[in-house]
C-alpha positions as CSV (number, residue, x, y, z in Angstrom):
1,M,-27.1,79.7,-53.0
2,K,-26.1,78.0,-49.8
3,S,-29.3,76.0,-49.7
4,S,-28.7,74.8,-53.3
5,L,-25.2,73.5,-52.4
6,L,-26.6,71.7,-49.4
7,L,-29.2,69.9,-51.5
8,I,-26.6,68.9,-54.0
9,A,-24.4,67.5,-51.2
10,I,-27.3,65.5,-49.7
11,F,-28.1,64.1,-53.2
12,F,-24.6,62.8,-53.9
13,A,-24.3,61.3,-50.4
14,A,-27.6,59.4,-50.9
15,C,-26.4,58.2,-54.2
16,S,-23.0,57.0,-52.9
17,S,-24.7,55.2,-49.9
18,D,-26.9,53.2,-52.3
19,K,-23.9,51.8,-54.0
20,I,-22.4,50.2,-50.8
21,P,-23.4,46.4,-50.8
22,N,-24.6,44.7,-47.6
23,Q,-21.8,42.5,-46.2
24,A,-22.8,38.9,-45.3
25,P,-21.7,37.6,-41.8
26,V,-18.5,35.6,-41.8
27,V,-19.0,31.9,-41.2
28,Q,-16.2,30.3,-39.2
29,S,-14.7,27.0,-40.2
30,L,-14.2,24.9,-37.0
31,P,-13.4,21.2,-36.3
32,V,-16.4,19.2,-35.3
33,I,-16.6,15.6,-33.8
34,T,-19.5,13.2,-33.7
35,L,-19.8,11.4,-30.4
36,T,-19.9,7.7,-30.0
37,S,-20.5,5.5,-26.9
38,G,-18.5,2.4,-25.9
39,A,-16.8,0.6,-23.0
40,E,-14.1,2.6,-21.4
41,T,-11.7,2.1,-18.5
42,T,-10.8,4.8,-16.1
43,F,-8.4,4.9,-13.2
44,I,-8.4,6.3,-9.7
45,E,-5.2,6.7,-7.8
46,Y,-4.7,6.7,-4.0
47,P,-1.5,7.5,-2.1
48,A,0.1,4.4,-0.7
49,S,2.9,3.2,1.6
50,I,4.9,0.0,1.1
51,Q,5.9,-2.4,3.8
52,G,7.6,-5.8,3.6
53,A,5.6,-8.9,4.2
54,V,7.5,-9.2,7.5
55,D,9.3,-6.2,9.1
56,L,11.1,-7.2,12.3
57,E,13.2,-5.4,14.8
58,I,16.3,-7.6,15.7
59,R,17.0,-7.2,19.4
60,P,19.3,-9.1,21.8
61,Q,17.7,-11.5,24.3
62,V,20.7,-11.4,26.7
63,S,23.1,-8.6,27.8
64,G,26.7,-8.5,26.9
65,A,29.4,-7.1,24.6
66,L,28.8,-7.3,20.9
67,D,31.7,-9.5,19.8
68,R,31.1,-9.9,16.1
69,I,28.9,-8.5,13.3
70,F,28.5,-11.0,10.4
71,V,26.5,-8.8,8.0
72,T,26.6,-5.5,6.3
73,E,23.8,-2.9,5.9
74,G,21.4,-3.7,3.1
75,A,22.6,-7.3,2.8
76,L,20.2,-10.0,1.7
77,V,20.2,-12.8,4.3
78,Q,18.6,-16.2,4.6
79,K,16.6,-17.6,7.4
80,N,18.7,-18.8,10.4
81,Q,21.8,-17.1,9.0
82,P,24.0,-15.6,11.8
83,L,23.8,-11.8,12.1
84,F,25.5,-10.9,15.4
85,K,27.5,-12.6,18.2
86,I,27.6,-11.5,21.8
87,N,30.6,-12.4,23.9
88,D,29.7,-15.9,25.2
89,L,32.4,-16.5,27.8
90,P,30.2,-15.5,30.8
91,F,27.4,-17.7,29.5
92,R,29.7,-20.7,29.0
93,E,30.8,-20.4,32.6
94,A,27.2,-20.1,33.7
95,L,26.5,-23.3,31.8
96,N,29.5,-25.1,33.4
97,N,28.3,-24.0,36.8
98,A,24.8,-25.3,36.1
99,K,26.2,-28.6,34.9
100,A,28.3,-28.9,38.1
101,A,25.2,-28.2,40.2
102,L,23.3,-30.8,38.3
103,H,26.0,-33.5,38.9
104,S,26.0,-32.6,42.7
105,A,22.2,-32.9,42.7
106,Q,22.3,-36.2,40.9
107,A,24.8,-37.5,43.5
108,A,22.5,-36.4,46.3
109,V,19.7,-38.3,44.7
110,L,21.8,-41.4,44.5
111,N,22.8,-41.0,48.2
112,A,19.2,-40.5,49.3
113,K,18.1,-43.6,47.4
114,L,20.9,-45.7,49.1
115,E,19.6,-44.5,52.5
116,V,16.0,-45.6,51.5
117,D,17.3,-49.0,50.3
118,K,19.2,-49.5,53.5
119,L,16.3,-48.7,55.8
120,T,13.6,-50.6,54.0
121,P,14.6,-54.1,55.2
122,L,15.4,-52.9,58.6
123,V,11.9,-51.5,59.0
124,Q,10.5,-54.7,57.7
125,N,12.4,-56.6,60.3
126,K,11.4,-54.1,62.9
127,V,15.0,-53.2,63.7
128,V,14.4,-49.4,63.2
129,S,11.2,-47.4,63.4
130,D,9.0,-46.6,60.4
131,F,9.6,-42.9,61.0
132,Q,13.2,-43.2,59.9
133,L,12.2,-44.8,56.6
134,K,9.6,-42.1,55.9
135,S,12.2,-39.4,56.6
136,A,14.6,-41.1,54.2
137,K,12.0,-41.2,51.5
138,A,11.2,-37.6,52.0
139,A,14.8,-36.7,51.7
140,Y,15.0,-38.8,48.5
141,Q,12.1,-36.9,46.9
142,A,13.7,-33.6,47.9
143,A,16.9,-34.7,46.3
144,E,15.1,-35.6,43.0
145,A,13.4,-32.2,43.0
146,N,16.7,-30.5,43.4
147,A,18.1,-32.6,40.5
148,E,15.2,-31.5,38.3
149,Q,15.8,-27.9,39.2
150,A,19.5,-28.3,38.4
151,K,18.6,-29.9,35.1
152,A,16.3,-26.9,34.3
153,A,19.1,-24.5,35.2
154,V,21.4,-26.3,32.7
155,A,18.7,-26.0,30.0
156,S,18.3,-22.3,30.8
157,A,22.1,-21.8,30.6
158,N,22.1,-23.6,27.2
159,I,19.3,-21.3,26.0
160,N,21.2,-18.2,27.1
161,L,24.3,-19.4,25.5
162,G,22.4,-19.9,22.3
163,Y,21.1,-16.4,22.5
164,T,24.7,-15.1,22.1
165,V,24.4,-15.9,18.4
166,I,21.6,-13.8,16.9
167,K,20.2,-15.4,13.8
168,A,17.8,-14.1,11.1
169,P,14.3,-15.3,11.9
170,V,13.2,-14.8,8.3
171,S,14.9,-14.2,5.0
172,G,15.1,-10.6,4.0
173,Y,17.2,-7.4,3.8
174,V,19.2,-6.0,6.7
175,G,18.6,-2.4,7.7
176,R,20.9,0.1,9.4
177,L,23.5,-1.1,11.9
178,P,23.6,1.5,14.7
179,K,25.6,-0.7,17.1
180,K,29.3,-1.4,16.4
181,Q,31.6,-4.2,17.4
182,G,32.4,-3.9,21.1
183,S,29.2,-2.1,22.1
184,L,27.3,-3.2,25.1
185,V,23.9,-4.4,24.2
186,A,20.8,-5.4,26.3
187,P,17.2,-6.5,25.7
188,G,16.0,-3.2,27.0
189,D,17.9,-1.0,24.6
190,V,15.9,1.8,23.0
191,S,17.1,1.1,19.5
192,P,17.3,-2.4,18.0
193,L,20.5,-4.0,16.6
194,T,18.9,-3.7,13.1
195,Q,15.7,-4.2,11.2
196,L,15.0,-7.1,8.9
197,S,12.5,-6.9,6.1
198,D,11.2,-9.9,4.2
199,T,10.3,-8.4,0.9
200,H,9.7,-11.4,-1.4
201,E,6.3,-9.9,-1.5
202,V,5.2,-6.4,-0.2
203,H,2.1,-5.1,1.3
204,V,0.9,-1.7,0.0
205,Y,-1.5,0.2,2.2
206,F,-3.9,2.9,1.0
207,S,-7.1,4.5,2.3
208,L,-10.6,5.2,1.0
209,G,-12.9,7.9,2.2
210,E,-16.5,7.0,3.2
211,D,-17.9,8.0,-0.2
212,D,-15.3,6.0,-2.1
213,F,-15.8,3.0,0.2
214,I,-19.6,3.0,-0.4
215,N,-19.0,3.1,-4.2
216,F,-16.4,0.4,-3.7
217,N,-18.9,-1.9,-2.0
218,A,-21.6,-1.1,-4.6
219,K,-19.4,-1.7,-7.6
220,Y,-18.4,-5.3,-6.9
221,P,-20.7,-8.3,-6.2
222,G,-20.7,-10.1,-3.0
223,K,-22.6,-10.1,0.3
224,T,-19.5,-9.8,2.5
225,V,-16.2,-8.1,2.2
226,A,-14.4,-11.4,1.7
227,E,-16.7,-12.2,-1.2
228,R,-16.1,-8.8,-2.8
229,L,-12.3,-9.2,-2.4
230,Q,-12.6,-12.3,-4.6
231,H,-14.2,-10.4,-7.4
232,L,-11.8,-7.4,-7.4
233,P,-9.6,-6.9,-10.4
234,K,-5.9,-6.7,-10.0
235,V,-4.4,-3.3,-9.3
236,D,-1.4,-1.4,-10.5
237,L,1.3,0.3,-8.4
238,V,2.5,3.7,-9.6
239,L,6.0,4.3,-8.3
240,A,7.4,7.6,-7.1
241,D,8.9,8.3,-10.5
242,Y,5.4,7.8,-12.1
243,T,6.3,4.6,-13.7
244,I,4.1,1.5,-13.3
245,Y,5.5,-1.4,-11.4
246,A,5.8,-4.4,-13.7
247,Q,3.7,-6.8,-11.7
248,K,0.1,-6.4,-10.7
249,G,-1.1,-6.8,-7.1
250,K,-4.2,-8.1,-5.5
251,I,-6.3,-6.3,-2.8
252,D,-6.6,-8.9,0.0
253,M,-7.5,-6.9,3.2
254,V,-10.0,-4.3,4.3
255,D,-9.5,-2.8,7.8
256,G,-12.2,-3.6,10.3
257,Q,-13.1,0.0,11.1
258,F,-12.7,3.6,9.9
259,D,-10.0,5.8,11.4
260,K,-11.9,8.3,13.6
261,Q,-9.4,11.1,12.9
262,T,-9.2,10.9,9.1
263,G,-12.6,9.3,8.4
264,A,-10.9,6.8,6.1
265,I,-10.6,3.1,6.0
266,T,-7.4,1.2,5.1
267,L,-7.1,-1.4,2.4
268,R,-4.1,-3.6,1.6
269,A,-2.8,-4.8,-1.8
270,T,-0.1,-7.5,-2.0
271,F,2.5,-7.5,-4.8
272,P,5.1,-10.1,-5.7
273,N,8.7,-8.7,-5.3
274,Q,11.1,-11.5,-6.2
275,A,13.5,-9.1,-7.9
276,G,13.7,-7.0,-4.7
277,L,12.9,-3.7,-6.5
278,L,10.5,-2.6,-3.7
279,R,11.6,-2.0,-0.1
280,S,9.9,-1.2,3.1
281,G,9.3,2.5,3.4
282,N,8.8,3.1,-0.3
283,T,5.8,5.3,-1.4
284,G,3.6,5.2,-4.4
285,K,0.0,5.2,-5.5
286,I,-2.4,2.4,-6.0
287,R,-4.3,2.7,-9.3
288,L,-7.8,1.2,-9.3
289,S,-9.5,0.5,-12.6
290,L,-13.2,1.2,-13.2
291,E,-15.1,-0.2,-16.2
292,H,-17.8,1.9,-17.8
293,D,-20.2,0.5,-20.2
294,N,-21.9,2.6,-23.0
295,T,-20.2,5.8,-21.9
296,I,-19.3,8.9,-23.9
297,L,-15.9,10.6,-23.9
298,I,-15.1,14.1,-24.9
299,P,-11.8,16.0,-24.8
300,Q,-11.5,18.3,-21.9
301,S,-10.2,21.0,-24.3
302,S,-13.7,21.0,-25.9
303,T,-15.4,22.3,-22.8
304,V,-15.7,25.6,-21.1
305,E,-16.4,26.3,-17.4
306,V,-18.7,29.1,-16.4
307,Q,-19.7,29.6,-12.7
308,D,-18.8,26.1,-11.7
309,K,-20.7,24.6,-14.6
310,T,-19.2,22.9,-17.6
311,F,-20.5,23.5,-21.2
312,V,-19.9,22.3,-24.7
313,F,-21.0,23.8,-28.0
314,T,-23.3,21.3,-29.8
315,V,-23.9,21.6,-33.6
316,N,-27.4,21.0,-35.1
317,V,-28.3,19.9,-38.6
318,A,-28.2,23.5,-39.8
319,N,-24.7,23.9,-38.4
320,K,-25.9,26.3,-35.7
321,V,-24.2,26.0,-32.4
322,S,-25.7,26.1,-28.9
323,K,-24.2,26.1,-25.5
324,Q,-25.0,22.8,-23.7
325,P,-24.4,22.1,-20.0
326,I,-23.0,18.7,-19.2
327,I,-22.4,16.6,-16.0
328,I,-19.1,14.8,-15.8
329,A,-18.8,11.3,-14.3
330,G,-15.0,11.1,-14.3
331,T,-11.9,11.6,-16.3
332,S,-9.8,9.3,-18.5
333,G,-6.5,10.9,-19.4
334,A,-7.3,14.2,-21.1
335,N,-10.9,13.3,-21.6
336,Y,-14.2,13.6,-19.6
337,L,-16.7,10.8,-19.2
338,I,-20.2,12.2,-19.6
339,K,-22.9,11.4,-17.2
340,E,-25.6,13.7,-18.5
341,G,-26.1,16.3,-21.3
342,L,-24.9,14.4,-24.4
343,K,-25.7,11.3,-26.2
344,A,-24.2,9.2,-29.0
345,G,-24.6,10.8,-32.4
346,D,-24.4,14.4,-31.1
347,R,-21.9,16.7,-32.7
348,I,-19.8,19.1,-30.7
349,V,-17.2,21.8,-31.6
350,F,-13.8,20.3,-31.0
351,D,-11.7,23.4,-31.0
352,G,-12.0,27.2,-31.2
353,I,-14.9,27.4,-28.8
354,D,-13.4,30.7,-27.3
355,K,-14.5,32.4,-30.6
356,L,-18.1,31.2,-30.4
357,K,-21.3,32.5,-28.9
358,D,-24.7,30.8,-28.6
359,G,-26.6,30.8,-31.9
360,D,-23.5,31.2,-34.3
361,T,-23.5,29.3,-37.5
362,I,-20.2,27.5,-38.5
363,Q,-18.7,25.6,-41.3
364,P,-17.9,22.1,-39.8
365,E,-14.5,20.6,-40.5
366,K,-13.5,17.0,-40.2
367,L,-10.5,16.0,-38.1
368,K,-7.8,13.8,-39.8
369,E,-7.0,11.9,-36.6
370,E,-9.0,10.4,-33.8
371,P,-9.2,13.2,-31.2
372,I,-10.1,11.0,-28.2
373,K,-7.6,8.5,-26.7
374,T,-8.3,6.7,-23.5
375,A,-6.1,4.9,-21.0
376,S,-7.7,1.6,-21.8
377,R,-6.7,1.6,-25.4
């Protein structure tokens, strides 16, 4: 009896299993893009420091009490505009003394000349000896030398008096004013009276490592650095708030040697700054543009990294995917420039690659909008 029931159960189980249909694998619908090649522009940014075309320390050339300050901090001044005045009374008196000494020396010259004029005919008539005339001529020459020395002292006193008014050597912006009216100042002071920056144009300094500098030399034509500088495209300045400075600059200087400590070489780009928006001490980034011909771009989001290698999922004519390693040449915005691994006409999975494995079959979907946007467009 028990064996009969067991046979019946096995029979019904077999019948019920025959009625379950085989389920077909689910085919995923995923967006797919077809790759094209073209000319693209990428950018490399380097930290940079900004300096005025001329940055000067304004220091006194004579010692004295600071009598007047004609400017305020941050003021725009023109060349030869007075900035400071040192009390000039001691220097005026020194000039008066020098002038008096000059007059005395000139009188001594006149007196010595009269002596020579008096002795000359007497010597000719042999009334007095020739020795007396020679002595008179020597005294006359000494008097002339003393007069020249006194004249130089007057000129020196005039120069020192002129130094009491300190003028702007160039047009530019005034820095901080650490000295106040009445302060004693001297040429040997540790801190200057102020700093003056001529910023009608600014110099922006940035550095390239050895590899970047080798690529830099290989990228642009020319046998010498000067020739390469002539072929360089203009560059952008990215400000601290990530905005782009309105005017482009030109790279016009490459340092003569690498820094031994950093292993980098300094380059300089010059930017016009007539509006005065940039000041010495600003920071930013120099953005160099690089042109790429016949290059392929893919979205970074369409890639996956495994053990320091980057892969995409390519789609063949049968809509089967395979994991393809790629080599990246650079970036442009949110896209990768492809050096090796893909070619124009290849299809890759645009999104949803985390759901795929090698050999899966998908149902390709077309994107409504262009997925790749570059900085050059």
